[in-house]
FIZADREN-748418 format. One record per residue (C-alpha): residue in three letters; x, y, z; residue number from 0. Coordinates in steps of 0.2 Angstrom, whole numbers. Layout:
residuo: ALA, u: X, v: Y, w: Z, num: NUM
...
This chain:
residuo: MET, u: 3, v: 101, w: -96, num: 0
residuo: ASN, u: -10, v: 92, w: -87, num: 1
residuo: VAL, u: -10, v: 73, w: -82, num: 2
residuo: LEU, u: -22, v: 60, w: -81, num: 3
residuo: ALA, u: -17, v: 52, w: -64, num: 4
residuo: ILE, u: -24, v: 36, w: -61, num: 5
residuo: ASP, u: -25, v: 26, w: -45, num: 6
residuo: GLN, u: -31, v: 7, w: -44, num: 7
residuo: GLY, u: -35, v: 5, w: -28, num: 8
residuo: THR, u: -41, v: -11, w: -18, num: 9
residuo: SER, u: -59, v: -4, w: -15, num: 10
residuo: ALA, u: -59, v: 9, w: -30, num: 11
residuo: THR, u: -51, v: 16, w: -43, num: 12
residuo: LYS, u: -46, v: 36, w: -42, num: 13
residuo: ALA, u: -43, v: 47, w: -57, num: 14
residuo: LEU, u: -38, v: 65, w: -58, num: 15
residuo: LEU, u: -34, v: 77, w: -70, num: 16
residuo: LEU, u: -20, v: 88, w: -63, num: 17
residuo: CYS, u: -15, v: 104, w: -70, num: 18
residuo: PRO, u: 4, v: 108, w: -61, num: 19
residuo: GLU, u: -2, v: 127, w: -58, num: 20
residuo: ARG, u: -21, v: 125, w: -55, num: 21
residuo: GLY, u: -21, v: 109, w: -46, num: 22
residuo: PRO, u: -35, v: 96, w: -49, num: 23
residuo: LEU, u: -46, v: 100, w: -63, num: 24
residuo: GLY, u: -57, v: 86, w: -64, num: 25
residuo: GLN, u: -60, v: 69, w: -53, num: 26
residuo: GLY, u: -68, v: 50, w: -57, num: 27
residuo: SER, u: -69, v: 36, w: -49, num: 28
residuo: ALA, u: -77, v: 19, w: -49, num: 29
residuo: PRO, u: -79, v: 6, w: -35, num: 30
residuo: VAL, u: -72, v: -13, w: -36, num: 31
residuo: ARG, u: -76, v: -26, w: -26, num: 32
residuo: PRO, u: -66, v: -38, w: -18, num: 33
residuo: ARG, u: -73, v: -55, w: -18, num: 34
residuo: PRO, u: -71, v: -67, w: -2, num: 35
residuo: THR, u: -71, v: -86, w: -7, num: 36
residuo: ALA, u: -76, v: -103, w: 1, num: 37
residuo: ASP, u: -58, v: -108, w: 4, num: 38
residuo: GLY, u: -54, v: -91, w: 14, num: 39
residuo: GLY, u: -46, v: -82, w: -1, num: 40
residuo: ILE, u: -50, v: -66, w: -7, num: 41
residuo: GLU, u: -51, v: -64, w: -26, num: 42
residuo: GLN, u: -57, v: -48, w: -39, num: 43
residuo: ASP, u: -62, v: -48, w: -57, num: 44
residuo: PRO, u: -48, v: -42, w: -68, num: 45
residuo: LEU, u: -61, v: -34, w: -80, num: 46
residuo: GLU, u: -69, v: -26, w: -68, num: 47
residuo: LEU, u: -53, v: -18, w: -63, num: 48
residuo: LEU, u: -50, v: -14, w: -82, num: 49
residuo: ASP, u: -66, v: -6, w: -83, num: 50
residuo: SER, u: -63, v: 3, w: -68, num: 51
residuo: VAL, u: -50, v: 13, w: -75, num: 52
residuo: LEU, u: -55, v: 16, w: -88, num: 53
residuo: LEU, u: -73, v: 23, w: -82, num: 54
residuo: ALA, u: -63, v: 32, w: -68, num: 55
residuo: GLY, u: -51, v: 42, w: -79, num: 56
residuo: ARG, u: -65, v: 45, w: -92, num: 57
residuo: GLN, u: -74, v: 54, w: -81, num: 58
residuo: ALA, u: -62, v: 63, w: -73, num: 59
residuo: LEU, u: -58, v: 70, w: -91, num: 60
residuo: ALA, u: -74, v: 76, w: -95, num: 61
residuo: ASP, u: -77, v: 84, w: -78, num: 62
residuo: GLY, u: -60, v: 93, w: -80, num: 63
residuo: GLY, u: -66, v: 98, w: -98, num: 64
residuo: GLU, u: -47, v: 101, w: -104, num: 65
residuo: PRO, u: -34, v: 88, w: -112, num: 66
residuo: ALA, u: -22, v: 78, w: -104, num: 67
residuo: GLY, u: -2, v: 78, w: -111, num: 68
residuo: ALA, u: 2, v: 60, w: -101, num: 69
residuo: VAL, u: -6, v: 47, w: -91, num: 70
residuo: GLY, u: 3, v: 40, w: -75, num: 71
residuo: LEU, u: -3, v: 23, w: -67, num: 72
residuo: ALA, u: -2, v: 17, w: -48, num: 73
residuo: ASN, u: -8, v: 0, w: -45, num: 74
residuo: GLN, u: -11, v: -11, w: -28, num: 75
residuo: GLY, u: 6, v: -18, w: -31, num: 76
residuo: GLU, u: 6, v: -37, w: -26, num: 77
residuo: THR, u: -12, v: -42, w: -33, num: 78
residuo: VAL, u: -9, v: -56, w: -46, num: 79
residuo: LEU, u: -16, v: -65, w: -60, num: 80
residuo: THR, u: -12, v: -77, w: -73, num: 81
residuo: TRP, u: -17, v: -70, w: -94, num: 82
residuo: ASP, u: -14, v: -75, w: -112, num: 83
residuo: ARG, u: -1, v: -62, w: -118, num: 84
residuo: GLY, u: -6, v: -65, w: -134, num: 85
residuo: THR, u: -24, v: -58, w: -132, num: 86
residuo: GLY, u: -22, v: -50, w: -117, num: 87
residuo: GLU, u: -37, v: -59, w: -109, num: 88
residuo: PRO, u: -38, v: -66, w: -91, num: 89
residuo: LEU, u: -35, v: -83, w: -85, num: 90
residuo: SER, u: -38, v: -83, w: -68, num: 91
residuo: PRO, u: -45, v: -69, w: -55, num: 92
residuo: ALA, u: -34, v: -55, w: -48, num: 93
residuo: ILE, u: -28, v: -64, w: -30, num: 94
residuo: SER, u: -28, v: -49, w: -19, num: 95
residuo: TRP, u: -16, v: -43, w: -7, num: 96
residuo: GLN, u: -25, v: -46, w: 4, num: 97
residuo: ASP, u: -26, v: -67, w: 0, num: 98
residuo: ARG, u: -18, v: -80, w: 12, num: 99
residuo: ARG, u: -21, v: -95, w: 3, num: 100
residuo: SER, u: -3, v: -96, w: -1, num: 101
residuo: ALA, u: 5, v: -98, w: 17, num: 102
residuo: GLY, u: 8, v: -114, w: 11, num: 103
residuo: VAL, u: 20, v: -111, w: -3, num: 104
residuo: CYS, u: 31, v: -99, w: 13, num: 105
residuo: ASP, u: 30, v: -113, w: 24, num: 106
residuo: ARG, u: 37, v: -126, w: 12, num: 107
residuo: LEU, u: 52, v: -111, w: 9, num: 108
residuo: VAL, u: 55, v: -108, w: 28, num: 109
residuo: ALA, u: 54, v: -126, w: 33, num: 110
residuo: SER, u: 67, v: -131, w: 18, num: 111
residuo: GLY, u: 79, v: -115, w: 23, num: 112
residuo: ALA, u: 76, v: -104, w: 8, num: 113
residuo: ALA, u: 68, v: -91, w: 16, num: 114
residuo: GLU, u: 81, v: -83, w: 24, num: 115
residuo: LYS, u: 94, v: -81, w: 9, num: 116
residuo: LEU, u: 77, v: -76, w: 1, num: 117
residuo: THR, u: 75, v: -62, w: 12, num: 118
residuo: ALA, u: 92, v: -56, w: 12, num: 119
residuo: LEU, u: 91, v: -58, w: -9, num: 120
residuo: THR, u: 75, v: -46, w: -11, num: 121
residuo: GLY, u: 74, v: -35, w: 5, num: 122
residuo: LEU, u: 55, v: -45, w: 8, num: 123
residuo: PRO, u: 50, v: -58, w: 23, num: 124
residuo: VAL, u: 44, v: -72, w: 14, num: 125
residuo: ASP, u: 27, v: -71, w: 18, num: 126
residuo: PRO, u: 10, v: -73, w: 6, num: 127
residuo: TYR, u: 7, v: -55, w: 7, num: 128
residuo: PHE, u: 21, v: -52, w: -6, num: 129
residuo: ALA, u: 17, v: -59, w: -26, num: 130
residuo: ALA, u: 28, v: -73, w: -29, num: 131
residuo: PRO, u: 19, v: -85, w: -16, num: 132
residuo: LYS, u: 3, v: -80, w: -25, num: 133
residuo: MET, u: 11, v: -82, w: -42, num: 134
residuo: ALA, u: 20, v: -98, w: -37, num: 135
residuo: TRP, u: 0, v: -105, w: -28, num: 136
residuo: LEU, u: -8, v: -99, w: -44, num: 137
residuo: ARG, u: 2, v: -112, w: -55, num: 138
residuo: ALA, u: 1, v: -125, w: -42, num: 139
residuo: THR, u: -18, v: -123, w: -44, num: 140
residuo: GLY, u: -19, v: -127, w: -61, num: 141
residuo: ARG, u: -16, v: -111, w: -68, num: 142
residuo: THR, u: -1, v: -115, w: -80, num: 143
residuo: ASP, u: -6, v: -106, w: -97, num: 144
residuo: GLY, u: -2, v: -88, w: -100, num: 145
residuo: VAL, u: 8, v: -76, w: -91, num: 146
residuo: VAL, u: 8, v: -75, w: -69, num: 147
residuo: THR, u: 12, v: -55, w: -67, num: 148
residuo: THR, u: 6, v: -43, w: -55, num: 149
residuo: THR, u: -10, v: -32, w: -61, num: 150
residuo: ASP, u: -1, v: -16, w: -66, num: 151
residuo: SER, u: 6, v: -26, w: -81, num: 152
residuo: TRP, u: -9, v: -32, w: -88, num: 153
residuo: LEU, u: -17, v: -16, w: -86, num: 154
residuo: LEU, u: -3, v: -7, w: -95, num: 155
residuo: HIS, u: -4, v: -21, w: -109, num: 156
residuo: ARG, u: -22, v: -20, w: -110, num: 157
residuo: LEU, u: -19, v: 0, w: -112, num: 158
residuo: THR, u: -4, v: 2, w: -122, num: 159
residuo: GLY, u: 2, v: -17, w: -127, num: 160
residuo: ALA, u: 18, v: -14, w: -116, num: 161
residuo: PHE, u: 22, v: -29, w: -105, num: 162
residuo: VAL, u: 32, v: -19, w: -93, num: 163
residuo: THR, u: 33, v: -18, w: -73, num: 164
residuo: ASP, u: 40, v: -4, w: -64, num: 165
residuo: ALA, u: 53, v: -6, w: -51, num: 166
residuo: ALA, u: 47, v: 0, w: -37, num: 167
residuo: THR, u: 33, v: -12, w: -41, num: 168
residuo: ALA, u: 43, v: -24, w: -45, num: 169
residuo: SER, u: 52, v: -25, w: -29, num: 170
residuo: ARG, u: 38, v: -31, w: -20, num: 171
residuo: THR, u: 36, v: -48, w: -28, num: 172
residuo: LEU, u: 51, v: -58, w: -19, num: 173
residuo: LEU, u: 58, v: -61, w: -37, num: 174
residuo: LEU, u: 68, v: -44, w: -38, num: 175
residuo: ASP, u: 86, v: -42, w: -33, num: 176
residuo: LEU, u: 84, v: -28, w: -23, num: 177
residuo: ASP, u: 103, v: -21, w: -27, num: 178
residuo: GLY, u: 103, v: -25, w: -43, num: 179
residuo: VAL, u: 84, v: -20, w: -48, num: 180
residuo: ASP, u: 82, v: -35, w: -58, num: 181
residuo: TRP, u: 74, v: -51, w: -59, num: 182
residuo: SER, u: 85, v: -66, w: -48, num: 183
residuo: ASP, u: 86, v: -81, w: -56, num: 184
residuo: GLU, u: 87, v: -86, w: -38, num: 185
residuo: ALA, u: 71, v: -81, w: -32, num: 186
residuo: CYS, u: 63, v: -86, w: -47, num: 187
residuo: ALA, u: 68, v: -103, w: -45, num: 188
residuo: ALA, u: 66, v: -106, w: -28, num: 189
residuo: PHE, u: 46, v: -99, w: -30, num: 190
residuo: GLY, u: 46, v: -112, w: -47, num: 191
residuo: LEU, u: 42, v: -97, w: -59, num: 192
residuo: ASP, u: 49, v: -93, w: -76, num: 193
residuo: ARG, u: 60, v: -78, w: -76, num: 194
residuo: ASP, u: 58, v: -76, w: -96, num: 195
residuo: GLY, u: 40, v: -75, w: -94, num: 196
residuo: LEU, u: 42, v: -60, w: -81, num: 197
residuo: PRO, u: 40, v: -43, w: -89, num: 198
residuo: GLU, u: 52, v: -30, w: -92, num: 199
residuo: VAL, u: 58, v: -19, w: -75, num: 200
residuo: VAL, u: 59, v: -1, w: -81, num: 201
residuo: ASP, u: 60, v: 15, w: -73, num: 202
residuo: CYS, u: 46, v: 24, w: -64, num: 203
residuo: ALA, u: 45, v: 39, w: -75, num: 204
residuo: GLY, u: 49, v: 36, w: -94, num: 205
residuo: PRO, u: 39, v: 34, w: -110, num: 206
residuo: ILE, u: 29, v: 16, w: -107, num: 207
residuo: GLY, u: 17, v: 17, w: -124, num: 208
residuo: GLY, u: 4, v: 25, w: -130, num: 209
residuo: THR, u: -14, v: 24, w: -128, num: 210
residuo: THR, u: -30, v: 27, w: -135, num: 211
residuo: ALA, u: -40, v: 21, w: -121, num: 212
residuo: PHE, u: -45, v: 37, w: -115, num: 213
residuo: GLY, u: -50, v: 46, w: -130, num: 214
residuo: GLY, u: -34, v: 54, w: -142, num: 215
residuo: ALA, u: -18, v: 48, w: -140, num: 216
residuo: LEU, u: -9, v: 48, w: -125, num: 217
residuo: PRO, u: 9, v: 43, w: -118, num: 218
residuo: VAL, u: 9, v: 33, w: -103, num: 219
residuo: THR, u: 26, v: 40, w: -93, num: 220
residuo: GLY, u: 24, v: 36, w: -74, num: 221
residuo: LEU, u: 21, v: 22, w: -65, num: 222
residuo: ALA, u: 22, v: 16, w: -47, num: 223
residuo: VAL, u: 16, v: 5, w: -33, num: 224
residuo: ASP, u: 2, v: 15, w: -23, num: 225
residuo: GLN, u: 12, v: 18, w: -8, num: 226
residuo: GLN, u: 28, v: 23, w: -15, num: 227
residuo: ALA, u: 18, v: 35, w: -25, num: 228
residuo: ALA, u: 10, v: 42, w: -11, num: 229
residuo: LEU, u: 28, v: 43, w: -2, num: 230
residuo: PHE, u: 35, v: 53, w: -17, num: 231
residuo: ALA, u: 18, v: 63, w: -15, num: 232
residuo: GLN, u: 24, v: 69, w: -1, num: 233
residuo: ALA, u: 41, v: 75, w: -5, num: 234
residuo: CYS, u: 50, v: 61, w: 6, num: 235
residuo: PHE, u: 66, v: 64, w: -3, num: 236
residuo: ALA, u: 78, v: 62, w: 12, num: 237
residuo: PRO, u: 83, v: 47, w: 22, num: 238
residuo: GLY, u: 74, v: 47, w: 35, num: 239
residuo: ASP, u: 58, v: 57, w: 30, num: 240
residuo: ALA, u: 43, v: 46, w: 33, num: 241
residuo: LYS, u: 24, v: 44, w: 28, num: 242
residuo: CYS, u: 9, v: 32, w: 35, num: 243
residuo: THR, u: -7, v: 31, w: 21, num: 244
residuo: TYR, u: -22, v: 26, w: 28, num: 245
residuo: GLY, u: -35, v: 19, w: 16, num: 246
residuo: THR, u: -39, v: -1, w: 17, num: 247
residuo: GLY, u: -24, v: -4, w: 26, num: 248
residuo: ALA, u: -11, v: 7, w: 33, num: 249
residuo: PHE, u: 5, v: 8, w: 25, num: 250
residuo: LEU, u: 20, v: 17, w: 34, num: 251
residuo: LEU, u: 36, v: 18, w: 23, num: 252
residuo: ALA, u: 52, v: 30, w: 25, num: 253
residuo: THR, u: 65, v: 33, w: 13, num: 254
residuo: THR, u: 83, v: 27, w: 16, num: 255
residuo: GLY, u: 94, v: 34, w: 2, num: 256
residuo: PRO, u: 103, v: 27, w: -13, num: 257
residuo: ARG, u: 108, v: 14, w: -7, num: 258
residuo: ALA, u: 96, v: -4, w: 0, num: 259
residuo: ALA, u: 96, v: -6, w: 16, num: 260
residuo: ARG, u: 90, v: -21, w: 25, num: 261
residuo: SER, u: 78, v: -23, w: 41, num: 262
residuo: THR, u: 81, v: -29, w: 56, num: 263
residuo: ALA, u: 67, v: -26, w: 65, num: 264
residuo: GLY, u: 56, v: -34, w: 54, num: 265
residuo: LEU, u: 50, v: -22, w: 40, num: 266
residuo: SER, u: 53, v: -25, w: 23, num: 267
residuo: ALA, u: 64, v: -15, w: 10, num: 268
residuo: SER, u: 62, v: -10, w: -5, num: 269
residuo: VAL, u: 62, v: 2, w: -21, num: 270
residuo: ALA, u: 54, v: 19, w: -18, num: 271
residuo: TRP, u: 58, v: 24, w: -35, num: 272
residuo: ARG, u: 71, v: 21, w: -50, num: 273
residuo: LEU, u: 73, v: 36, w: -61, num: 274
residuo: ALA, u: 84, v: 39, w: -74, num: 275
residuo: GLY, u: 90, v: 22, w: -68, num: 276
residuo: ASP, u: 96, v: 28, w: -51, num: 277
residuo: THR, u: 87, v: 20, w: -38, num: 278
residuo: THR, u: 79, v: 27, w: -21, num: 279
residuo: TYR, u: 76, v: 13, w: -7, num: 280
residuo: CYS, u: 63, v: 14, w: 7, num: 281
residuo: LEU, u: 58, v: 4, w: 23, num: 282
residuo: ASP, u: 41, v: 1, w: 23, num: 283
residuo: GLY, u: 29, v: -9, w: 36, num: 284
residuo: GLN, u: 9, v: -11, w: 35, num: 285
residuo: ALA, u: -6, v: -14, w: 45, num: 286
residuo: TYR, u: -18, v: -25, w: 35, num: 287
residuo: THR, u: -35, v: -15, w: 40, num: 288
residuo: ALA, u: -38, v: 1, w: 43, num: 289
residuo: GLY, u: -51, v: 7, w: 31, num: 290
residuo: ALA, u: -55, v: -12, w: 31, num: 291
residuo: ALA, u: -58, v: -11, w: 51, num: 292
residuo: VAL, u: -69, v: 5, w: 49, num: 293
residuo: ARG, u: -80, v: -4, w: 37, num: 294
residuo: TRP, u: -81, v: -19, w: 49, num: 295
residuo: LEU, u: -87, v: -11, w: 62, num: 296
residuo: GLY, u: -100, v: -3, w: 50, num: 297
residuo: GLU, u: -105, v: -21, w: 44, num: 298
residuo: LEU, u: -109, v: -27, w: 63, num: 299
residuo: GLY, u: -119, v: -9, w: 66, num: 300
residuo: LEU, u: -106, v: -3, w: 78, num: 301
residuo: ILE, u: -107, v: 13, w: 67, num: 302
residuo: GLU, u: -114, v: 22, w: 53, num: 303
residuo: ASP, u: -101, v: 29, w: 44, num: 304
residuo: ALA, u: -82, v: 34, w: 48, num: 305
residuo: ALA, u: -88, v: 52, w: 56, num: 306
residuo: ASP, u: -96, v: 42, w: 72, num: 307
residuo: LEU, u: -76, v: 35, w: 76, num: 308
residuo: ASP, u: -74, v: 53, w: 81, num: 309
residuo: ARG, u: -92, v: 55, w: 88, num: 310
residuo: LEU, u: -95, v: 39, w: 98, num: 311
residuo: GLY, u: -76, v: 35, w: 101, num: 312
residuo: GLY, u: -71, v: 53, w: 106, num: 313
residuo: ALA, u: -86, v: 52, w: 119, num: 314
residuo: VAL, u: -78, v: 42, w: 130, num: 315
residuo: PRO, u: -59, v: 48, w: 139, num: 316
residuo: ASP, u: -53, v: 32, w: 135, num: 317
residuo: ALA, u: -55, v: 15, w: 128, num: 318
residuo: GLY, u: -62, v: 6, w: 148, num: 319
residuo: GLY, u: -48, v: -6, w: 147, num: 320
residuo: ALA, u: -53, v: -13, w: 130, num: 321
residuo: VAL, u: -42, v: -17, w: 116, num: 322
residuo: PHE, u: -40, v: -19, w: 100, num: 323
residuo: VAL, u: -30, v: -30, w: 89, num: 324
residuo: PRO, u: -32, v: -24, w: 72, num: 325
residuo: GLY, u: -27, v: -44, w: 64, num: 326
residuo: LEU, u: -43, v: -46, w: 54, num: 327
residuo: ALA, u: -32, v: -50, w: 38, num: 328
residuo: GLY, u: -17, v: -57, w: 48, num: 329
residuo: LEU, u: -4, v: -45, w: 55, num: 330
residuo: GLY, u: 11, v: -37, w: 43, num: 331
residuo: ALA, u: 25, v: -31, w: 47, num: 332
residuo: PRO, u: 34, v: -33, w: 61, num: 333
residuo: GLN, u: 25, v: -49, w: 69, num: 334
residuo: TRP, u: 23, v: -56, w: 51, num: 335
residuo: ARG, u: 6, v: -68, w: 55, num: 336
residuo: PRO, u: -2, v: -73, w: 40, num: 337
residuo: LEU, u: -14, v: -82, w: 51, num: 338
residuo: ALA, u: -16, v: -71, w: 65, num: 339
residuo: ARG, u: -36, v: -65, w: 71, num: 340
residuo: GLY, u: -42, v: -49, w: 74, num: 341
residuo: ALA, u: -46, v: -47, w: 94, num: 342
residuo: PHE, u: -55, v: -37, w: 108, num: 343
residuo: THR, u: -47, v: -40, w: 124, num: 344
residuo: GLY, u: -49, v: -32, w: 142, num: 345
residuo: LEU, u: -70, v: -33, w: 140, num: 346
residuo: SER, u: -80, v: -32, w: 154, num: 347
residuo: LEU, u: -98, v: -29, w: 157, num: 348
residuo: GLY, u: -95, v: -9, w: 161, num: 349
residuo: THR, u: -87, v: -11, w: 140, num: 350
residuo: THR, u: -99, v: 0, w: 130, num: 351
residuo: ARG, u: -102, v: 1, w: 112, num: 352
residuo: GLU, u: -91, v: 20, w: 114, num: 353
residuo: HIS, u: -78, v: 11, w: 122, num: 354
residuo: LEU, u: -77, v: -2, w: 107, num: 355
residuo: VAL, u: -76, v: 9, w: 95, num: 356
residuo: ARG, u: -60, v: 19, w: 102, num: 357
residuo: ALA, u: -53, v: 4, w: 107, num: 358
residuo: VAL, u: -52, v: 1, w: 87, num: 359
residuo: VAL, u: -46, v: 19, w: 84, num: 360
residuo: GLU, u: -33, v: 17, w: 97, num: 361
residuo: GLY, u: -29, v: -4, w: 89, num: 362
residuo: LEU, u: -26, v: 8, w: 73, num: 363
residuo: ALA, u: -14, v: 18, w: 81, num: 364
residuo: ALA, u: -4, v: 8, w: 89, num: 365
residuo: GLN, u: -1, v: -3, w: 76, num: 366
residuo: VAL, u: 6, v: 13, w: 66, num: 367
residuo: ALA, u: 18, v: 17, w: 82, num: 368
residuo: VAL, u: 24, v: -2, w: 83, num: 369
residuo: LEU, u: 29, v: 2, w: 62, num: 370
residuo: ALA, u: 36, v: 19, w: 67, num: 371
residuo: ASN, u: 48, v: 11, w: 81, num: 372
residuo: ALA, u: 55, v: -1, w: 70, num: 373
residuo: VAL, u: 57, v: 11, w: 60, num: 374
residuo: ALA, u: 66, v: 21, w: 71, num: 375
residuo: ALA, u: 77, v: 4, w: 76, num: 376
residuo: ASP, u: 82, v: 1, w: 58, num: 377
residuo: LEU, u: 88, v: 21, w: 55, num: 378
residuo: GLY, u: 96, v: 22, w: 73, num: 379
residuo: ARG, u: 85, v: 37, w: 77, num: 380
residuo: PRO, u: 67, v: 43, w: 82, num: 381
residuo: LEU, u: 57, v: 48, w: 69, num: 382
residuo: SER, u: 55, v: 69, w: 70, num: 383
residuo: ARG, u: 38, v: 70, w: 62, num: 384
residuo: LEU, u: 25, v: 56, w: 51, num: 385
residuo: ARG, u: 17, v: 63, w: 34, num: 386
residuo: VAL, u: 1, v: 56, w: 33, num: 387
residuo: ASP, u: -14, v: 54, w: 18, num: 388
residuo: GLY, u: -29, v: 45, w: 15, num: 389
residuo: GLY, u: -48, v: 46, w: 18, num: 390
residuo: LEU, u: -46, v: 39, w: 39, num: 391
residuo: THR, u: -35, v: 57, w: 44, num: 392
residuo: LYS, u: -51, v: 66, w: 42, num: 393
residuo: SER, u: -54, v: 57, w: 60, num: 394
residuo: ARG, u: -48, v: 72, w: 73, num: 395
residuo: LEU, u: -48, v: 56, w: 85, num: 396
residuo: LEU, u: -35, v: 44, w: 75, num: 397
residuo: MET, u: -24, v: 59, w: 72, num: 398
residuo: GLN, u: -23, v: 65, w: 91, num: 399
residuo: LEU, u: -20, v: 46, w: 96, num: 400
residuo: GLN, u: -7, v: 45, w: 82, num: 401
residuo: ALA, u: 4, v: 60, w: 88, num: 402
residuo: ASP, u: 0, v: 55, w: 106, num: 403
residuo: LEU, u: 7, v: 34, w: 104, num: 404
residuo: LEU, u: 21, v: 42, w: 94, num: 405
residuo: GLN, u: 26, v: 54, w: 104, num: 406
residuo: VAL, u: 30, v: 67, w: 87, num: 407
residuo: PRO, u: 20, v: 78, w: 78, num: 408
residuo: VAL, u: 9, v: 71, w: 63, num: 409
residuo: GLU, u: 7, v: 82, w: 46, num: 410
residuo: ARG, u: -9, v: 79, w: 39, num: 411
residuo: HIS, u: -9, v: 81, w: 19, num: 412
residuo: ALA, u: -21, v: 91, w: 10, num: 413
residuo: SER, u: -26, v: 81, w: 0, num: 414
residuo: ALA, u: -33, v: 62, w: 3, num: 415
residuo: ASP, u: -27, v: 58, w: -16, num: 416
residuo: ALA, u: -8, v: 60, w: -13, num: 417
residuo: THR, u: -4, v: 40, w: -22, num: 418
residuo: ALA, u: -13, v: 50, w: -39, num: 419
residuo: LEU, u: -2, v: 66, w: -35, num: 420
residuo: GLY, u: 13, v: 54, w: -34, num: 421
residuo: VAL, u: 10, v: 46, w: -50, num: 422
residuo: ALA, u: 7, v: 62, w: -60, num: 423
residuo: ALA, u: 21, v: 69, w: -52, num: 424
residuo: LEU, u: 31, v: 54, w: -59, num: 425
residuo: ALA, u: 22, v: 57, w: -76, num: 426
residuo: ARG, u: 29, v: 74, w: -77, num: 427
residuo: LEU, u: 44, v: 69, w: -75, num: 428
residuo: GLY, u: 42, v: 55, w: -90, num: 429
residuo: SER, u: 35, v: 67, w: -101, num: 430
residuo: GLY, u: 50, v: 78, w: -99, num: 431
residuo: GLN, u: 41, v: 92, w: -93, num: 432
residuo: ALA, u: 47, v: 92, w: -74, num: 433
residuo: VAL, u: 67, v: 95, w: -72, num: 434
residuo: SER, u: 68, v: 89, w: -57, num: 435
residuo: VAL, u: 58, v: 79, w: -42, num: 436
residuo: GLU, u: 56, v: 94, w: -32, num: 437
residuo: LYS, u: 47, v: 104, w: -47, num: 438
residuo: ALA, u: 37, v: 86, w: -53, num: 439
residuo: VAL, u: 30, v: 87, w: -36, num: 440
residuo: GLY, u: 28, v: 104, w: -33, num: 441
residuo: PRO, u: 27, v: 113, w: -13, num: 442
residuo: VAL, u: 20, v: 102, w: -3, num: 443
residuo: ALA, u: 12, v: 111, w: 15, num: 444
residuo: PRO, u: 1, v: 100, w: 28, num: 445
residuo: VAL, u: -14, v: 106, w: 29, num: 446
residuo: GLU, u: -14, v: 103, w: 49, num: 447
residuo: ARG, u: 1, v: 99, w: 61, num: 448
residuo: ILE, u: -5, v: 88, w: 77, num: 449
residuo: GLU, u: 4, v: 89, w: 90, num: 450
residuo: PRO, u: 6, v: 78, w: 105, num: 451
residuo: ARG, u: -5, v: 79, w: 119, num: 452
residuo: MET, u: -2, v: 64, w: 131, num: 453
residuo: GLY, u: 11, v: 62, w: 141, num: 454
residuo: ALA, u: 26, v: 51, w: 136, num: 455
residuo: GLY, u: 22, v: 38, w: 153, num: 456
residuo: GLU, u: 3, v: 38, w: 149, num: 457
residuo: ALA, u: 8, v: 32, w: 129, num: 458
residuo: SER, u: 20, v: 19, w: 134, num: 459
residuo: SER, u: 7, v: 11, w: 145, num: 460
residuo: LEU, u: -6, v: 11, w: 131, num: 461
residuo: MET, u: 6, v: 4, w: 120, num: 462
residuo: ALA, u: 13, v: -9, w: 132, num: 463
residuo: GLN, u: -6, v: -14, w: 136, num: 464
residuo: PHE, u: -7, v: -18, w: 115, num: 465
residuo: GLU, u: 8, v: -28, w: 114, num: 466
residuo: ALA, u: 3, v: -39, w: 125, num: 467
residuo: ALA, u: -14, v: -39, w: 120, num: 468
residuo: VAL, u: -6, v: -45, w: 101, num: 469
residuo: ALA, u: 6, v: -57, w: 110, num: 470
residuo: ALA, u: -10, v: -67, w: 118, num: 471
residuo: THR, u: -19, v: -66, w: 102, num: 472
residuo: THR, u: -4, v: -72, w: 93, num: 473
residuo: GLU, u: -2, v: -87, w: 105, num: 474
residuo: LEU, u: -18, v: -90, w: 104, num: 475
residuo: GLY, u: -15, v: -91, w: 85, num: 476
residuo: SER, u: -2, v: -101, w: 84, num: 477
């Protein structure tokens, strides 16, 4: 059975028509445009998000020339909006996961002493990255009508009429009791949100409702937040299996198994997926700017496109002492400094464009290595490998530096669209066309395995330089 898999992302919506035996049959995409606001926020037009889903999905079906039997939808995760449940009309812009205007909500919870209890309850640090602070901020700024949810619930309502969210997405809100996998009255009260106005929490695989938005009637049977969908596609089913997706940001997740873990190393703990009522959990951390940092280099005129990362950054043996801190949209795990800023340090009159480009690549790899070290601390053992996917994995320089700084092999996924592949696998399970997670995903073999070349001492020295630069930058920004 073919599945229409839709990945509604930060800068684009991608859709694939996927056959379990023949692979991708058709594809479609539509850009979406996050908009900076005068007060420092980042918003998106909800109707543009919906139109992008419809356009990309219809393109994939037309390109494939065959019908689909089910639909899977992956979403951005922590992006929120208010909307009218009766009409489906949006009542606010979509407030992006990158938006930091709800920092004051978090500061008040920290000052009141409530933050520590919320973290223990939900597995998440109290940070504006997550959905609930933005939801509370929307209410506080006058959006008191309608319901306030993550974007997946609104998109699903427009497609099917259902009012639901999947367990993995719900676990990214700061409102879900992580152990009970249901909305927490205590967390809702802390943020001043009405539990009765929240969508039903459902499994990641199963019939949600039908849609005619792509032509004939199709059941929607797979749901997931984007990073958990990629974890599923990478067949990270065993505790300790880890992947990193390099998109707008870089997101590292490690499966922990059927019992919810709590991080002591600054990571967040979430639902990886819930299937037939059984929950699998994960630890995760994020660098908010990865592909976004590459686009920023282009806007500055330092590169023309992502291929220049290797052409320019690979033209010098090192960064010449320059260090880049990728805090252009704040720092996530494990630092959790939402108001931090990006920085170059160690510059001299001898610093060239090539050095700056290489420093950015090294900084991205170093931040992911920090996340991997935090995972290792929580698991009590180092990672044996890191599976990777996303557009930036095409950079040989980045992938080699990643293996070097981790000191473990990096295995590159054959497709840059692991999120779509993961939600398609969930849709196969949800439609009854697959009997196990292994059969739903199918065989997963890396297209490339990159071994470390750098010695452990040199890697340790580069990591120490990076961590010193992060400490100096956050101290200046405090």
